[in-house]
SERO-4910 file (N, C-alpha, C, O; in steps of 0.05 Angstrom, whole numbers):
BEGIN
 pado doro    nc1    nc2    nc3   cac1   cac2   cac3    cc1    cc2    cc3    oc1    oc2    oc3
  Unk    A  -1305   -400   -420  -1279   -403   -400  -1279   -384   -376  -1296   -366   -377
  Unk    A  -1268   -386   -359  -1258   -370   -336  -1235   -376   -339  -1221   -395   -345
  Unk    A  -1234   -342   -332  -1188   -335   -323  -1182   -363   -304  -1196   -372   -286
  Unk    A  -1164   -372   -312  -1148   -383   -280  -1140   -363   -263  -1127   -342   -264
  Unk    A  -1159   -381   -242  -1159   -366   -216  -1179   -340   -211  -1173   -323   -195
  Unk    A  -1190   -340   -217  -1207   -316   -234  -1213   -295   -211  -1213   -271   -213
  Unk    A  -1217   -312   -189  -1219   -292   -164  -1195   -266   -160  -1196   -242   -157
  Unk    A  -1169   -291   -164  -1147   -269   -160  -1147   -247   -176  -1143   -224   -168
  Unk    A  -1155   -255   -211  -1147   -225   -232  -1169   -199   -223  -1194   -199   -223
  Unk    A  -1150   -179   -214  -1163   -155   -209  -1145   -131   -228  -1139   -109   -219
  Unk    A  -1138   -139   -254  -1126   -110   -258  -1127   -132   -301  -1121   -156   -304
  Unk    A  -1135   -116   -320  -1137   -117   -339  -1121   -119   -362  -1136   -126   -380
  Unk    A  -1094   -115   -372  -1077    -97   -391  -1078    -98   -417  -1069   -118   -427
  Unk    A  -1092    -71   -443  -1096    -86   -455  -1076    -68   -483  -1065    -48   -474
  Unk    A  -1070    -73   -515  -1062    -57   -536  -1092    -54   -540  -1113    -65   -532
  Unk    A  -1084    -33   -560  -1107    -29   -571  -1099    -31   -606  -1114    -46   -619
  Unk    A  -1076    -17   -622  -1076    -28   -650  -1082    -52   -657  -1065    -69   -651
  Unk    A  -1101    -59   -667  -1106    -92   -666  -1102   -110   -658  -1098   -132   -668
  Unk    A  -1102   -101   -630  -1122   -111   -609  -1152   -106   -604  -1165   -125   -610
  Unk    A  -1164    -88   -596  -1183    -79   -585  -1197    -70   -625  -1212    -78   -643
  Unk    A  -1183    -54   -621  -1188    -43   -661  -1177    -59   -681  -1157    -73   -678
  Unk    A  -1192    -56   -706  -1187    -78   -722  -1169    -52   -731  -1176    -29   -727
  Unk    A  -1153    -58   -741  -1131    -35   -748  -1112    -40   -774  -1111    -29   -797
  Unk    A  -1100    -58   -764  -1070    -69   -780  -1080    -70   -795  -1090    -92   -790
  Unk    A  -1089    -64   -816  -1090    -65   -844  -1082    -34   -852  -1070    -27   -872
  Unk    A  -1090    -19   -834  -1090     11   -852  -1053     26   -843  -1047     50   -845
  Unk    A  -1034      1   -831  -1015      2   -824  -1005     -7   -840   -983      4   -845
  Unk    A  -1012    -30   -859  -1011    -34   -878  -1011    -17   -910   -994    -16   -928
  Unk    A  -1021    -12   -910  -1039     12   -928  -1005     33   -929   -988     33   -948
  Unk    A  -1005     44   -908   -983     68   -895   -969     60   -910   -964     69   -933
  Unk    A   -959     36   -896   -925     29   -894   -920     26   -924   -898     34   -931
  Unk    A   -943     13   -949   -925      5   -970   -936     30   -984   -944     23  -1006
  Unk    A   -939     59   -980   -951     88   -994   -928     93   -986   -914    103  -1003
  Unk    A   -914     90   -959   -886    113   -949   -868     91   -964   -857    105   -981
  Unk    A   -862     70   -966   -833     61   -988   -844     62  -1008   -835     81  -1020
  Unk    A   -862     49  -1022   -876     67  -1055   -866     93  -1056   -847     91  -1071
  Unk    A   -866    116  -1049   -855    141  -1060   -832    151  -1059   -826    172  -1070
  Unk    A   -812    131  -1039   -784    124  -1044   -788    104  -1057   -784     87  -1040
  Unk    A   -796     91  -1080   -789     63  -1095   -780     49  -1087   -761     40  -1100
  Unk    A   -784     37  -1060   -779     12  -1050   -809     -6  -1055   -829     -1  -1067
  Unk    A   -802    -27  -1039   -823    -40  -1027   -825    -53  -1000   -805    -59   -988
  Unk    A   -850    -57   -991   -841    -67   -958   -838    -84   -955   -851   -102   -965
  Unk    A   -809    -88   -934   -789   -115   -934   -813   -137   -917   -827   -130   -898
  Unk    A   -812   -159   -928   -830   -179   -908   -825   -178   -877   -845   -180   -863
  Unk    A   -802   -174   -868   -792   -174   -848   -818   -158   -826   -830   -163   -805
  Unk    A   -816   -130   -850   -819   -104   -830   -838   -100   -811   -835    -87   -790
  Unk    A   -865   -116   -820   -879   -108   -785   -869   -115   -768   -860   -100   -752
  Unk    A   -868   -150   -765   -872   -160   -745   -840   -145   -727   -838   -142   -703
  Unk    A   -823   -140   -743   -788   -129   -737   -802   -104   -717   -795   -101   -694
  Unk    A   -822    -86   -730   -827    -54   -719   -860    -62   -701   -872    -45   -687
  Unk    A   -869    -87   -704   -902    -79   -687   -891    -72   -653   -910    -63   -640
  Unk    A   -867    -74   -641   -866    -65   -613   -860    -38   -611   -859    -25   -590
  Unk    A   -854    -26   -638   -839     -5   -630   -856     21   -628   -879     13   -624
  Unk    A   -857     40   -628   -865     74   -625   -853     87   -640   -829     88   -636
  Unk    A   -866    104   -664   -877    124   -684   -839    133   -697   -832    133   -721
  Unk    A   -825    139   -676   -808    146   -664   -779    129   -665   -756    135   -672
  Unk    A   -792    103   -655   -760     85   -666   -764     87   -691   -749    100   -705
  Unk    A   -791     69   -703   -794     65   -728   -778     77   -752   -764     71   -771
  Unk    A   -797    112   -732   -780    119   -764   -755    130   -759   -747    146   -777
  Unk    A   -735    124   -736   -710    125   -741   -691    102   -753   -671    102   -768
  Unk    A   -709     77   -737   -708     44   -757   -717     45   -793   -700     32   -806
  Unk    A   -725     50   -800   -719     66   -837   -704     84   -840   -685     80   -856
  Unk    A   -705    105   -828   -667    112   -831   -659    102   -833   -656     94   -856
  Unk    A   -644     90   -807   -621     77   -801   -626     43   -842   -614     41   -864
  Unk    A   -634     38   -836   -636     11   -837   -644     12   -872   -635     -6   -886
  Unk    A   -662     36   -888   -670     34   -909   -660     54   -919   -665     53   -943
  Unk    A   -649     74   -913   -641     96   -926   -662    123   -930   -661    140   -948
  Unk    A   -685    122   -904   -701    145   -917   -677    163   -913   -653    160   -908
  Unk    A   -695    183   -918   -664    205   -922   -688    235   -899   -684    259   -895
  Unk    A   -698    225   -896   -721    246   -884   -718    248   -855   -705    232   -841
  Unk    A   -731    270   -844   -715    277   -811   -733    252   -798   -753    246   -810
  Unk    A   -728    239   -778   -756    217   -763   -776    247   -764   -790    250   -784
  Unk    A   -777    263   -745   -801    294   -739   -820    295   -770   -844    301   -767
  Unk    A   -813    291   -793   -826    289   -820   -836    258   -829   -856    250   -841
  Unk    A   -813    245   -819   -840    214   -827   -860    218   -813   -883    221   -820
  Unk    A   -851    220   -790   -875    207   -768   -902    238   -765   -924    232   -755
  Unk    A   -897    266   -774   -929    271   -794   -940    266   -805   -964    270   -806
  Unk    A   -913    247   -832   -939    240   -855   -948    220   -849   -966    212   -863
  Unk    A   -941    203   -826   -948    168   -813   -970    183   -805   -991    180   -817
  Unk    A   -969    196   -790  -1002    207   -774  -1019    229   -792  -1040    234   -781
  Unk    A  -1016    236   -807  -1033    247   -823  -1036    233   -849  -1045    241   -871
  Unk    A  -1025    204   -839  -1040    193   -862  -1066    177   -850  -1089    178   -859
  Unk    A  -1058    167   -834  -1070    155   -802  -1094    164   -779  -1108    155   -761
  Unk    A  -1085    192   -794  -1111    200   -763  -1144    201   -778  -1165    192   -768
  Unk    A  -1140    215   -802  -1177    207   -816  -1180    188   -808  -1201    186   -795
  Unk    A  -1157    157   -810  -1176    133   -805  -1180    127   -775  -1200    114   -768
  Unk    A  -1168    133   -764  -1168    136   -726  -1192    144   -724  -1212    131   -715
  Unk    A  -1192    173   -737  -1216    192   -733  -1241    186   -725  -1256    189   -706
  Unk    A  -1237    174   -754  -1265    170   -766  -1287    145   -780  -1311    144   -785
  Unk    A  -1265    126   -782  -1271     95   -795  -1272     62   -787  -1285     42   -794
  Unk    A  -1251     68   -768  -1235     47   -755  -1253     31   -744  -1271     43   -732
  Unk    A  -1255     -5   -742  -1281      1   -719  -1270    -15   -704  -1248    -26   -710
  Unk    A  -1290    -22   -674  -1270    -37   -654  -1261    -74   -664  -1257    -71   -688
  Unk    A  -1259    -87   -662  -1255   -122   -661  -1283   -131   -650  -1295   -124   -629
  Unk    A  -1288   -145   -666  -1316   -157   -653  -1322   -167   -628  -1309   -187   -624
  Unk    A  -1335   -162   -610  -1345   -165   -571  -1330   -155   -561  -1328   -161   -537
  Unk    A  -1305   -131   -574  -1297   -114   -547  -1301    -94   -537  -1286    -85   -519
  Unk    A  -1329    -77   -549  -1328    -68   -544  -1355    -71   -511  -1362    -51   -498
  Unk    A  -1362    -89   -507  -1372   -108   -492  -1355   -121   -476  -1355   -114   -452
  Unk    A  -1340   -139   -485  -1316   -143   -469  -1304   -115   -441  -1301   -117   -417
  Unk    A  -1298    -87   -461  -1283    -73   -424  -1310    -81   -431  -1313   -100   -445
  Unk    A  -1328    -69   -423  -1340    -60   -405  -1353    -78   -388  -1358    -74   -364
  Unk    A  -1363   -108   -408  -1356   -125   -385  -1343   -127   -359  -1353   -131   -337
  Unk    A  -1311   -122   -369  -1292   -127   -341  -1301   -105   -316  -1309   -108   -293
  Unk    A  -1294    -78   -337  -1310    -70   -322  -1325    -61   -295  -1315    -53   -274
  Unk    A  -1352    -65   -303  -1376    -66   -289  -1370    -94   -266  -1386   -105   -252
  Unk    A  -1348    -98   -269  -1335   -122   -246  -1322   -122   -234  -1310   -141   -225
  Unk    A  -1316    -89   -226  -1292    -79   -214  -1261    -87   -227  -1244    -73   -216
  Unk    A  -1254    -97   -238  -1225    -94   -263  -1207    -76   -264  -1212    -57   -278
  Unk    A  -1188    -76   -254  -1173    -48   -267  -1160    -35   -286  -1136    -28   -283
  Unk    A  -1173    -29   -306  -1162    -33   -334  -1149    -11   -350  -1160     11   -353
  Unk    A  -1106    -22   -368  -1102    -11   -368  -1101      1   -394  -1125     -2   -399
  Unk    A  -1089     15   -418  -1086     13   -442  -1055     21   -443  -1045     42   -435
  Unk    A  -1045      5   -451  -1015      7   -460  -1016     13   -498  -1033     -1   -510
  Unk    A  -1002     28   -510  -1004     33   -533   -988     39   -552   -983     64   -553
  Unk    A   -975     24   -568   -953     44   -583   -961     70   -595   -940     82   -598
  Unk    A   -977     81   -603   -998     99   -614   -997    129   -605  -1007    136   -583
  Unk    A   -988    141   -618   -999    171   -605  -1016    188   -593  -1033    192   -610
  Unk    A  -1022    201   -573  -1045    212   -567  -1059    230   -583  -1078    244   -576
  Unk    A  -1043    228   -610  -1058    249   -632  -1082    207   -649  -1106    205   -647
  Unk    A  -1075    199   -653  -1090    191   -663  -1108    171   -642  -1130    166   -650
  Unk    A  -1101    160   -619  -1112    145   -615  -1130    158   -590  -1145    143   -579
  Unk    A  -1129    180   -583  -1150    180   -563  -1184    204   -583  -1204    215   -575
  Unk    A  -1174    203   -602  -1198    198   -629  -1215    177   -620  -1237    176   -609
  Unk    A  -1201    161   -628  -1209    133   -630  -1227    115   -602  -1248    103   -599
  Unk    A  -1207    121   -589  -1219    110   -563  -1246    132   -563  -1264    118   -570
  Unk    A  -1254    155   -558  -1276    161   -546  -1299    165   -574  -1322    173   -577
  Unk    A  -1275    154   -593  -1313    148   -615  -1326    117   -612  -1349    109   -615
  Unk    A  -1302    103   -606  -1314     89   -615  -1329     70   -571  -1332     46   -565
  Unk    A  -1333     94   -554  -1333     96   -527  -1331     74   -502  -1347     63   -486
  Unk    A  -1303     74   -510  -1282     55   -494  -1260     79   -478  -1242     71   -463
  Unk    A  -1263    111   -484  -1237    121   -475  -1247    124   -439  -1229    122   -422
  Unk    A  -1273    130   -431  -1273    128   -402  -1271    108   -380  -1268    112   -356
  Unk    A  -1276     73   -397  -1268     54   -385  -1236     51   -371  -1235     39   -349
  Unk    A  -1211     61   -381  -1188     54   -370  -1179     73   -353  -1182     98   -357
  Unk    A  -1165     58   -325  -1158     70   -300  -1131     96   -303  -1124    118   -295
  Unk    A  -1124     78   -317  -1093     82   -342  -1092     94   -369  -1113     96   -380
  Unk    A  -1072    102   -382  -1069     94   -406  -1041    103   -415  -1035    127   -415
  Unk    A  -1026     86   -421   -983     94   -427   -998     95   -464  -1012     78   -475
  Unk    A   -984    127   -478   -989    124   -511   -954    118   -512   -937    108   -498
  Unk    A   -956    130   -538   -926    115   -552   -913    137   -545   -889    134   -544
  Unk    A   -922    160   -540   -900    185   -522   -891    170   -499   -867    170   -494
  Unk    A   -916    153   -478   -900    152   -455   -884    126   -449   -876    122   -426
  Unk    A   -879    108   -472   -853     93   -466   -832     94   -470   -823    112   -484
  Unk    A   -814     72   -456   -788     77   -448   -781     67   -479   -801     59   -491
  Unk    A   -754     67   -493   -740     60   -510   -746     28   -523   -752     20   -545
  Unk    A   -741     14   -491   -744    -14   -506   -773    -17   -500   -772    -41   -505
  Unk    A   -803    -13   -491   -824    -10   -501   -834    -38   -488   -832    -47   -464
  Unk    A   -844    -48   -506   -868    -75   -491   -844    -92   -501   -841   -113   -488
  Unk    A   -816    -86   -528   -800   -113   -514   -779   -123   -493   -761   -140   -495
  Unk    A   -787   -106   -474   -786   -114   -447   -805   -123   -418   -829   -116   -416
  Unk    A   -796   -132   -406   -811   -151   -389   -818   -116   -362   -838   -108   -349
  Unk    A   -794   -107   -364   -805    -78   -341   -825    -67   -338   -838    -60   -318
  Unk    A   -831    -63   -376   -853    -46   -379   -882    -56   -364   -894    -43   -347
  Unk    A   -890    -81   -372   -898    -93   -354   -912    -80   -331   -931    -65   -327
  Unk    A   -879   -102   -306   -869    -91   -286   -888    -67   -270   -908    -66   -256
  Unk    A   -864    -45   -282   -882    -22   -275   -905    -10   -285   -911     11   -275
  Unk    A   -920    -19   -303   -952    -12   -299   -965    -32   -267   -981    -25   -249
  Unk    A   -946    -62   -273   -955    -72   -241   -957    -61   -228   -980    -56   -223
  Unk    A   -940    -50   -215   -928    -21   -199   -953      6   -203   -964     19   -185
  Unk    A   -954      7   -217   -973     39   -222   -995     20   -216  -1003     24   -192
  Unk    A  -1007      4   -225  -1037     -4   -213  -1035     -4   -189  -1053      8   -178
  Unk    A  -1013    -16   -168  -1015    -31   -142  -1018    -55   -141  -1026    -56   -118
  Unk    A  -1019    -80   -149  -1022   -110   -157   -996   -120   -168   -977   -109   -179
  Unk    A   -999   -143   -161   -984   -165   -169   -976   -167   -205   -991   -155   -219
  Unk    A   -963   -175   -212   -962   -181   -233   -978   -200   -241   -999   -194   -254
  Unk    A   -970   -229   -234   -990   -243   -214  -1018   -250   -223  -1028   -269   -235
  Unk    A  -1034   -219   -210  -1055   -212   -224  -1067   -197   -238  -1091   -190   -236
  Unk    A  -1049   -190   -255  -1056   -193   -290  -1061   -211   -305  -1054   -234   -305
  Unk    A  -1076   -195   -322  -1078   -225   -348  -1075   -191   -380  -1085   -169   -378
  Unk    A  -1063   -198   -397  -1052   -180   -416  -1072   -187   -442  -1079   -210   -447
  Unk    A  -1076   -176   -451  -1093   -178   -497  -1076   -163   -503  -1073   -141   -494
  Unk    A  -1055   -182   -527  -1036   -180   -539  -1037   -176   -568  -1048   -198   -569
  Unk    A  -1037   -171   -586  -1042   -189   -611  -1006   -194   -627  -1000   -201   -650
  Unk    A   -992   -186   -606   -958   -190   -621   -953   -214   -598   -961   -227   -579
  Unk    A   -941   -211   -608   -906   -246   -598   -889   -236   -579   -883   -250   -560
  Unk    A   -882   -216   -582   -855   -193   -571   -873   -191   -543   -865   -199   -522
  Unk    A   -896   -180   -547   -898   -172   -526   -911   -181   -502   -912   -172   -480
  Unk    A   -921   -205   -513   -936   -234   -500   -907   -247   -491   -898   -257   -471
  Unk    A   -904   -244   -505   -864   -258   -490   -854   -242   -471   -844   -252   -451
  Unk    A   -856   -208   -474   -843   -197   -450   -859   -195   -421   -849   -195   -399
  Unk    A   -901   -193   -428   -917   -202   -411   -907   -222   -382   -902   -219   -358
  Unk    A   -910   -252   -410   -913   -274   -386   -881   -270   -383   -874   -279   -361
  Unk    A   -860   -260   -395   -840   -263   -374   -832   -243   -344   -812   -244   -330
  Unk    A   -853   -228   -344   -859   -208   -319   -868   -223   -304   -861   -220   -281
  Unk    A   -888   -246   -309   -910   -259   -286   -939   -252   -291   -957   -252   -274
  Unk    A   -941   -243   -323   -971   -247   -319   -986   -268   -339   -975   -278   -359
  Unk    A  -1010   -272   -331  -1025   -282   -350  -1028   -268   -376  -1024   -244   -375
  Unk    A  -1034   -280   -406  -1037   -277   -423  -1065   -285   -444  -1075   -307   -444
  Unk    A  -1071   -271   -455  -1090   -273   -481  -1078   -258   -512  -1076   -233   -514
  Unk    A  -1070   -277   -533  -1072   -273   -549  -1088   -273   -563  -1104   -292   -564
  Unk    A  -1088   -243   -586  -1114   -236   -606  -1099   -242   -635  -1077   -234   -643
  Unk    A  -1116   -257   -647  -1102   -262   -671  -1126   -250   -697  -1150   -244   -694
  Unk    A  -1104   -250   -725  -1119   -255   -741  -1096   -255   -761  -1074   -264   -757
  Unk    A  -1109   -237   -793  -1090   -262   -814  -1064   -247   -814  -1047   -254   -831
  Unk    A  -1056   -226   -798  -1045   -203   -799  -1015   -211   -784   -992   -203   -785
  Unk    A  -1031   -231   -772  -1005   -235   -740   -993   -259   -747  -1001   -277   -761
  Unk    A   -962   -257   -729   -946   -273   -743   -954   -296   -738   -973   -304   -724
  Unk    A   -939   -307   -751   -946   -349   -753   -953   -357   -723   -941   -341   -709
  Unk    A   -966   -374   -708   -964   -385   -681   -956   -417   -697   -965   -433   -713
  Unk    A   -922   -411   -669   -924   -448   -687   -911   -460   -652   -910   -448   -631
  Unk    A   -905   -488   -659   -886   -503   -624   -881   -474   -611   -899   -461   -601
  Unk    A   -858   -467   -613   -836   -440   -600   -860   -410   -584   -859   -394   -566
  Unk    A   -877   -419   -605   -894   -376   -604   -892   -377   -585   -878   -396   -576
  Unk    A   -904   -355   -563   -912   -350   -548   -941   -348   -547   -956   -351   -528
  Unk    A   -943   -345   -563   -981   -353   -566   -997   -379   -552  -1019   -384   -543
  Unk    A   -967   -397   -558   -974   -422   -544   -981   -425   -507   -993   -439   -491
  Unk    A   -965   -403   -507   -967   -393   -474   -998   -384   -452  -1007   -386   -429
  Unk    A  -1005   -371   -485  -1033   -362   -477  -1044   -381   -448  -1034   -399   -436
  Unk    A  -1075   -364   -444  -1097   -375   -431  -1118   -375   -459  -1129   -391   -473
  Unk    A  -1117   -368   -457  -1128   -369   -493  -1121   -357   -518  -1100   -345   -515
  Unk    A  -1129   -355   -539  -1128   -346   -569  -1155   -344   -586  -1175   -355   -595
  Unk    A  -1144   -328   -586  -1189   -307   -606  -1185   -289   -623  -1164   -277   -624
  Unk    A  -1203   -284   -639  -1193   -266   -661  -1226   -248   -648  -1228   -224   -650
  Unk    A  -1240   -260   -640  -1268   -258   -628  -1270   -244   -592  -1262   -256   -571
  Unk    A  -1276   -229   -592  -1273   -228   -563  -1300   -233   -546  -1303   -233   -522
  Unk    A  -1316   -237   -565  -1341   -259   -557  -1331   -287   -544  -1341   -301   -527
  Unk    A  -1313   -289   -554  -1295   -321   -539  -1264   -319   -520  -1249   -336   -512
  Unk    A  -1266   -281   -520  -1246   -279   -500  -1254   -288   -468  -1277   -287   -460
  Unk    A  -1231   -297   -449  -1245   -311   -418  -1264   -283   -397  -1263   -258   -392
  Unk    A  -1279   -307   -392  -1303   -285   -370  -1294   -294   -351  -1291   -318   -349
  Unk    A  -1287   -278   -333  -1291   -274   -302  -1309   -269   -290  -1325   -250   -290
  Unk    A  -1307   -293   -274  -1331   -299   -244  -1323   -301   -218  -1300   -301   -212
  Unk    A  -1350   -303   -196  -1338   -288   -176  -1320   -275   -165  -1308   -285   -145
  Unk    A  -1312   -248   -176  -1289   -225   -168  -1300   -217   -143  -1322   -208   -137
  Unk    A  -1271   -224   -127  -1277   -219    -91  -1278   -190    -92  -1282   -177    -71
***
């Protein structure tokens, strides 16, 4: 499959956690351990509610809504310490992701990574899996505004930073909320799914995507880039 109006696509914007990196299970494990330490089970809505939040936002959310008595900084360190080994040493890219990122790069597509992950977790993983140098720009969790991927403005600002029309960008995401924001910003979108994703139904932003896949071998091709 070719991207719609493929010759006009000049930029690709990727999420990392759960999109390029096959990592969602590690956060399920961290959530389970973190809540269990405080005598609770993970609420069923927790993963979807926090999917586009950065670590500080998640810390403030659990303190406000679930009675965690820790300081936000202490919670962030707890989660970061549990996650660091997995990201630095173990978690793999999603199938076909390495080849696809390099494919876009070799075709002259500008690449932007926007992730809610911290630099501490993201940079070692990016370097280990061999795609760190592929990206023209990277926004980490520390760089995102309070609304983050909940707001179309985040994606409009990225297009401005890349100096391209939002309509000439394609966004790859596993979050329905982020996909909706990108679509509202006027960008094309591709949804990445697996068993951890929200249910895709008739009202889902996944249904407005150019393509939905779990394996980047089936991601849209770009041909005849001008």
